[in-house]
C-alpha positions as CSV (number, residue, x, y, z in Angstrom):
1,X,11.1,-4.6,22.4
2,X,14.5,-5.2,24.0
3,X,15.6,-8.3,22.2
4,X,19.5,-7.6,22.0
5,X,20.0,-9.6,25.2
6,X,19.4,-13.1,24.0
7,X,20.8,-14.3,20.5
8,X,19.1,-17.3,18.9
9,X,21.7,-18.0,16.3
10,X,25.2,-19.2,17.1
11,X,27.4,-17.3,14.6
12,X,30.9,-17.9,16.2
13,X,33.0,-20.8,15.1
14,X,35.8,-21.6,17.4
15,X,39.2,-21.9,15.9
16,X,41.0,-22.3,19.3
17,X,39.7,-23.3,22.8
18,X,40.6,-21.2,25.8
19,X,43.5,-22.9,27.6
20,X,43.1,-23.7,31.3
21,X,45.9,-23.9,34.0
22,X,46.2,-24.0,37.7
23,X,48.8,-22.2,39.7
24,X,49.5,-22.5,43.4
25,X,50.7,-19.2,44.8
26,X,50.3,-17.6,48.2
27,X,48.8,-20.9,49.5
28,X,45.7,-20.7,47.2
29,X,44.8,-22.0,43.7
30,X,44.9,-19.7,40.7
31,X,42.9,-21.2,38.0
32,X,43.6,-19.5,34.5
33,X,42.9,-19.6,30.8
34,X,44.6,-18.1,27.9
35,X,42.9,-15.9,25.3
36,X,41.9,-17.5,22.2
37,X,42.8,-16.5,18.6
38,X,39.6,-17.1,16.4
39,X,37.1,-15.5,14.1
40,X,34.6,-13.1,15.8
41,X,31.2,-11.8,14.5
42,X,29.2,-8.9,15.9
43,X,25.5,-9.0,15.1
44,X,22.3,-7.2,15.9
45,X,19.4,-9.5,16.7
46,X,15.9,-9.1,14.9
47,X,12.7,-10.9,14.7
48,X,10.1,-10.9,12.0
49,X,8.2,-12.8,9.4
50,X,8.5,-14.2,5.8
51,X,6.2,-12.0,3.7
52,X,5.0,-12.5,0.2
53,X,6.1,-9.7,-2.3
54,X,3.5,-7.0,-2.9
55,X,1.3,-8.4,-0.1
56,X,-1.5,-6.0,1.0
57,X,-4.8,-6.1,2.6
58,X,-7.9,-5.7,0.4
59,X,-10.1,-3.1,1.8
60,X,-13.8,-2.3,1.2
61,X,-14.4,1.1,-0.4
62,X,-17.9,1.1,0.6
63,X,-20.4,-0.7,3.0
64,X,-22.5,-3.6,2.1
65,X,-23.1,-7.3,2.7
66,X,-20.7,-9.7,1.0
67,X,-23.0,-11.7,-1.2
68,X,-20.5,-13.5,-3.4
69,X,-17.0,-14.9,-3.1
70,X,-15.6,-15.1,-6.7
71,X,-12.0,-16.5,-5.7
72,X,-11.1,-19.1,-3.3
73,X,-8.0,-19.1,-0.9
74,X,-5.0,-20.1,-2.7
75,X,-6.2,-19.4,-6.2
76,X,-4.3,-17.2,-8.5
77,X,-5.8,-13.7,-9.4
78,X,-4.9,-11.4,-12.2
79,X,-4.7,-7.6,-12.0
80,X,-8.1,-6.0,-11.8
81,X,-9.8,-9.5,-11.4
82,X,-13.1,-9.3,-9.4
83,X,-12.6,-11.1,-6.0
84,X,-15.9,-10.3,-4.2
85,X,-19.4,-8.9,-4.6
86,X,-21.0,-6.6,-2.1
87,X,-24.6,-5.5,-2.0
88,X,-26.5,-2.7,-0.8
89,X,-30.3,-2.0,-1.4
90,X,-29.9,1.7,-1.0
91,X,-27.1,1.9,-3.7
92,X,-29.1,-0.3,-6.0
93,X,-32.1,2.1,-5.6
94,X,-29.9,5.2,-6.1
95,X,-28.2,3.6,-9.4
96,X,-31.7,2.5,-10.6
97,X,-33.0,6.0,-10.1
98,X,-30.0,7.6,-12.0
99,X,-30.2,5.2,-14.9
100,X,-33.9,5.9,-15.4
101,X,-33.4,9.6,-15.2
102,X,-30.7,9.4,-17.8
103,X,-32.7,7.2,-20.2
104,X,-35.7,9.7,-19.9
105,X,-33.3,12.7,-20.6
106,X,-31.7,10.9,-23.5
107,X,-35.2,10.1,-25.0
108,X,-36.4,13.7,-24.5
109,X,-33.2,15.0,-26.3
110,X,-33.7,12.9,-29.4
111,X,-35.0,14.9,-32.4
112,X,-38.1,12.8,-32.7
113,X,-38.9,13.1,-29.1
114,X,-42.6,14.1,-28.2
115,X,-41.2,17.2,-26.3
116,X,-39.2,18.5,-29.1
117,X,-41.6,17.4,-31.9
118,X,-44.3,19.5,-30.2
119,X,-42.0,22.6,-30.1
120,X,-40.8,21.9,-33.6
121,X,-44.5,21.8,-34.8
122,X,-45.3,25.2,-33.3
123,X,-42.1,26.6,-34.9
124,X,-43.0,25.3,-38.2
125,X,-46.6,26.6,-37.9
126,X,-45.2,30.1,-37.1
127,X,-42.9,29.9,-40.0
128,X,-45.7,29.0,-42.3
129,X,-48.0,31.8,-41.0
130,X,-44.9,34.2,-41.3
131,X,-44.4,33.2,-45.0
132,X,-48.2,33.7,-45.7
133,X,-48.3,37.1,-44.0
134,X,-45.0,38.2,-45.8
135,X,-46.6,37.2,-49.1
136,X,-49.7,39.2,-48.4
137,X,-47.9,42.3,-47.2
138,X,-45.6,42.2,-50.3
139,X,-48.7,42.0,-52.5
140,X,-50.5,44.7,-50.7
141,X,-47.3,46.9,-51.0
142,X,-47.5,46.3,-54.8
143,X,-51.3,47.3,-54.8
144,X,-50.7,50.3,-52.8
145,X,-47.9,51.6,-55.1
146,X,-50.4,51.2,-58.1
147,X,-53.1,52.9,-56.0
148,X,-55.3,49.9,-56.0
149,X,-55.8,49.6,-52.2
150,X,-55.9,52.0,-49.4
151,X,-53.1,52.8,-47.0
152,X,-55.2,51.4,-44.1
153,X,-55.4,48.1,-45.7
154,X,-51.6,48.1,-46.3
155,X,-51.0,49.0,-42.6
156,X,-53.3,46.0,-41.5
157,X,-51.3,43.6,-43.5
158,X,-48.1,45.1,-42.3
159,X,-49.2,44.7,-38.7
160,X,-50.1,41.0,-39.4
161,X,-46.6,40.4,-41.0
162,X,-44.8,42.2,-38.0
163,X,-46.8,40.0,-35.5
164,X,-46.1,36.9,-37.5
165,X,-42.4,37.8,-37.5
166,X,-42.4,38.3,-33.7
167,X,-44.1,35.0,-33.1
168,X,-41.8,33.1,-35.3
169,X,-38.7,34.6,-33.5
170,X,-40.4,33.7,-30.2
171,X,-41.1,30.2,-31.2
172,X,-37.6,29.8,-32.5
173,X,-36.0,31.1,-29.4
174,X,-38.3,28.9,-27.3
175,X,-37.3,25.8,-29.4
176,X,-33.5,26.7,-29.0
177,X,-33.9,27.3,-25.2
178,X,-35.8,24.0,-24.8
179,X,-33.2,21.9,-26.7
180,X,-30.5,23.6,-24.6
181,X,-32.4,22.7,-21.4
182,X,-32.8,19.2,-22.6
183,X,-29.1,19.0,-23.4
184,X,-28.1,20.2,-19.9
185,X,-30.5,17.9,-18.3
186,X,-28.9,14.9,-20.3
187,X,-25.4,16.1,-19.2
188,X,-26.5,16.2,-15.6
189,X,-28.2,12.9,-15.5
190,X,-25.3,11.3,-17.4
191,X,-23.0,12.7,-14.8
192,X,-25.2,11.3,-12.0
193,X,-25.3,8.0,-13.7
194,X,-21.6,8.0,-14.0
195,X,-21.2,8.8,-10.3
196,X,-23.7,5.9,-9.4
197,X,-22.0,3.5,-11.7
198,X,-18.6,4.3,-10.2
199,X,-20.1,3.9,-6.7
200,X,-21.8,0.6,-7.8
201,X,-18.4,-0.6,-9.2
202,X,-17.0,-0.3,-5.8
203,X,-19.3,-3.1,-4.6
204,X,-17.3,-5.3,-6.9
205,X,-13.9,-5.7,-5.0
206,X,-11.0,-6.2,-7.4
207,X,-7.3,-7.3,-7.0
208,X,-4.7,-4.7,-7.5
209,X,-2.0,-7.0,-8.5
210,X,-1.3,-10.3,-10.3
211,X,-0.8,-12.8,-7.4
212,X,-2.7,-15.2,-5.1
213,X,-5.6,-14.7,-2.7
214,X,-3.8,-15.6,0.5
215,X,-6.4,-15.3,3.2
216,X,-10.1,-14.4,3.6
217,X,-10.9,-12.1,6.5
218,X,-14.7,-12.0,5.7
219,X,-17.3,-14.6,4.7
220,X,-20.4,-14.3,2.5
221,X,-23.4,-13.0,4.4
222,X,-21.2,-10.6,6.6
223,X,-21.6,-7.1,6.8
224,X,-18.5,-5.2,5.6
225,X,-17.9,-1.6,6.6
226,X,-16.1,1.1,4.5
227,X,-12.5,0.8,5.0
228,X,-12.7,-2.7,6.6
229,X,-10.2,-5.4,5.4
230,X,-11.8,-8.2,3.5
231,X,-8.8,-10.4,2.4
232,X,-5.1,-10.7,1.9
233,X,-3.5,-10.9,-1.6
234,X,0.1,-11.3,-2.5
235,X,2.7,-13.0,-4.8
236,X,3.9,-16.5,-4.1
237,X,6.8,-16.5,-6.6
238,X,8.5,-13.8,-4.6
239,X,9.1,-13.2,-0.9
240,X,11.1,-11.0,1.4
241,X,11.8,-10.8,5.2
242,X,9.9,-8.2,7.3
243,X,12.1,-7.6,10.5
244,X,11.8,-5.5,13.7
245,X,15.0,-4.1,15.1
246,X,15.3,-2.4,18.5
247,X,15.6,1.4,18.4
248,X,18.9,1.1,20.3
249,X,20.5,-1.0,17.6
250,X,19.0,0.6,14.4
251,X,21.9,3.0,14.0
252,X,24.3,0.1,13.3
253,X,22.2,-1.5,10.7
254,X,23.0,-0.5,7.0
255,X,21.5,-1.5,3.7
256,X,23.5,-4.4,2.1
257,X,24.4,-6.0,5.4
258,X,24.3,-9.8,5.5
259,X,21.8,-11.6,7.7
260,X,21.8,-15.1,9.1
261,X,18.2,-16.3,9.4
262,X,16.4,-19.0,11.4
263,X,12.9,-19.8,10.4
264,X,10.8,-21.7,12.9
265,X,9.4,-23.9,10.3
266,X,12.9,-25.1,9.3
267,X,14.8,-25.3,12.7
268,X,17.9,-27.4,11.3
269,X,18.7,-24.6,8.6
270,X,20.2,-21.4,8.5
271,X,19.4,-19.1,5.6
272,X,21.2,-16.1,4.3
273,X,19.7,-12.7,3.5
274,X,20.7,-9.0,3.0
275,X,19.4,-5.8,4.3
276,X,17.4,-4.0,1.5
277,X,15.5,-1.2,3.1
278,X,15.3,0.6,6.6
279,X,12.3,2.4,7.5
280,X,12.6,5.8,9.4
281,X,9.7,5.5,11.7
282,X,9.6,4.0,15.2
283,X,6.8,1.7,16.1
284,X,5.9,3.1,19.6
285,X,4.2,-0.1,20.6
286,X,7.5,-1.9,21.1
287,X,10.2,0.9,20.2
288,X,11.2,-1.0,17.1
289,X,11.9,0.0,13.5
290,X,11.0,-2.0,10.4
291,X,13.8,-3.4,8.3
292,X,13.2,-5.4,5.1
293,X,15.5,-7.9,3.7
294,X,15.9,-10.1,0.6
295,X,16.6,-13.7,1.0
296,X,19.8,-14.9,-0.9
297,X,19.1,-18.6,-0.2
298,X,16.1,-20.6,-1.5
299,X,13.6,-21.8,1.1
300,X,12.3,-25.4,0.9
301,X,8.8,-24.0,0.7
302,X,7.4,-20.5,0.5
303,X,4.6,-19.5,3.0
304,X,3.7,-16.1,3.8
305,X,3.7,-15.5,7.5
306,X,6.5,-17.7,8.7
307,X,8.0,-16.5,12.0
308,X,11.7,-16.2,12.1
309,X,14.7,-14.7,14.1
310,X,17.8,-13.3,12.6
311,X,21.2,-11.8,13.2
312,X,22.1,-8.8,11.1
313,X,26.0,-9.1,10.6
314,X,27.6,-5.7,11.8
315,X,31.2,-6.6,12.0
316,X,33.3,-9.6,11.2
317,X,37.0,-10.4,12.2
318,X,38.6,-13.4,10.5
319,X,41.3,-13.8,13.2
320,X,41.5,-11.8,16.6
321,X,42.4,-12.2,20.3
322,X,39.2,-13.0,22.3
323,X,38.3,-13.6,25.9
324,X,35.0,-14.5,27.6
325,X,33.1,-11.4,28.5
326,X,32.6,-12.7,32.2
327,X,36.4,-12.1,32.8
328,X,36.1,-8.5,31.9
329,X,36.4,-6.3,35.1
330,X,35.1,-2.7,35.6
331,X,37.2,-0.2,34.0
332,X,38.1,-2.5,31.1
333,X,40.6,-4.5,32.9
334,X,41.3,-8.2,33.6
335,X,42.9,-10.2,36.3
336,X,46.0,-12.1,35.2
337,X,48.6,-14.4,36.7
338,X,52.1,-12.8,36.7
339,X,54.8,-15.1,38.5
340,X,52.2,-16.7,40.7
341,X,50.5,-13.4,41.9
342,X,47.2,-12.1,40.7
343,X,47.2,-8.7,39.0
344,X,44.9,-6.3,37.2
345,X,45.9,-5.4,33.7
346,X,44.2,-2.6,31.7
347,X,43.0,-3.8,28.2
348,X,41.6,-2.1,25.0
349,X,38.4,-3.6,23.7
350,X,37.3,-4.0,20.3
351,X,34.2,-5.9,19.0
352,X,31.9,-7.1,21.6
353,X,29.2,-9.9,21.4
354,X,27.0,-11.0,24.3
355,X,29.6,-13.8,25.4
356,X,33.0,-12.6,24.1
357,X,35.1,-9.6,23.8
358,X,37.9,-8.7,21.3
359,X,41.1,-7.5,23.0
360,X,43.0,-5.1,20.8
361,X,45.8,-4.3,23.4
362,X,46.9,-5.3,26.9
363,X,46.9,-9.0,26.4
364,X,48.7,-11.7,24.2
365,X,47.8,-15.2,23.3
366,X,50.1,-16.4,26.2
367,X,48.5,-14.2,28.9
368,X,47.1,-16.1,31.9
369,X,43.7,-14.9,32.8
370,X,42.3,-15.7,36.3
371,X,38.9,-17.2,36.1
372,X,38.0,-16.9,39.9
């Protein structure tokens, strides 16, 4: 992108025309002009577009078929509003399986579930048997102390009590373990369902901002791949200028500089803007850098994507000595008429534009510059 060779905005206002004179010396004509005293503006050329504020491309977070368009182009959207619905049979099946697994795990974990009721019944039976054997053992201990039964009978009831106690502890442990397993299964299936739900939520594409659906890039029935742009959303109440500046000129561009803008859609008007941001990365496709600017004038109508060209004002002189650039000779000198003779005079340059040069020293408003 070498765009600094052809300006598109005339930003110089002439306050004085170059004077033209003809001298006759050494048997030949000497056509001359005098330097002009006038304002002079130095600018950097840029091209770009009018862009809606917060404009961004809406990308698909997953792959699927676009089955429903919930908003039309040009319609306003709120933040988090659903824009499109994608569909995938595989994802639907995964979500359905995850939901059914969670429902089953939740049902099994309830206190009145068949699984827990069966384990609880076994535990209660073991508790009843333990109570029965405990009573018998205590009774036979009392009988043995009163010498009303034999030691063998006592030991038989003690063994029954010990076995019942072991069985009860085993059923109790088994019930607690089963409940823990069912709880873990519930947590796992709930996590899987949450993941499946989040994945399914990605099939409903939402707006990140409050704005307007500017453009559709996909239509219902089309397959959308993960990471593919579906639409463009932005704000139509605020706009900025996105400019491209040649890498050779970027060092002269500063934040806050005034810009004169010509928009193709409004060819008879010049708008003003200011530089707001300079991006540090070079676009290797055209060796340019991005510069953002804020309009200070109001546009007749706001449309995102309007093409424009601009001059970024680098330097301005309210009143200075100026000569045509074509009269400047190599070595920063000019040819002048002195008493009818052509002579070269060394000059000191100042601001330069594509057509004119500021002369700081070496000439005065009455100097006679040779044009041939």
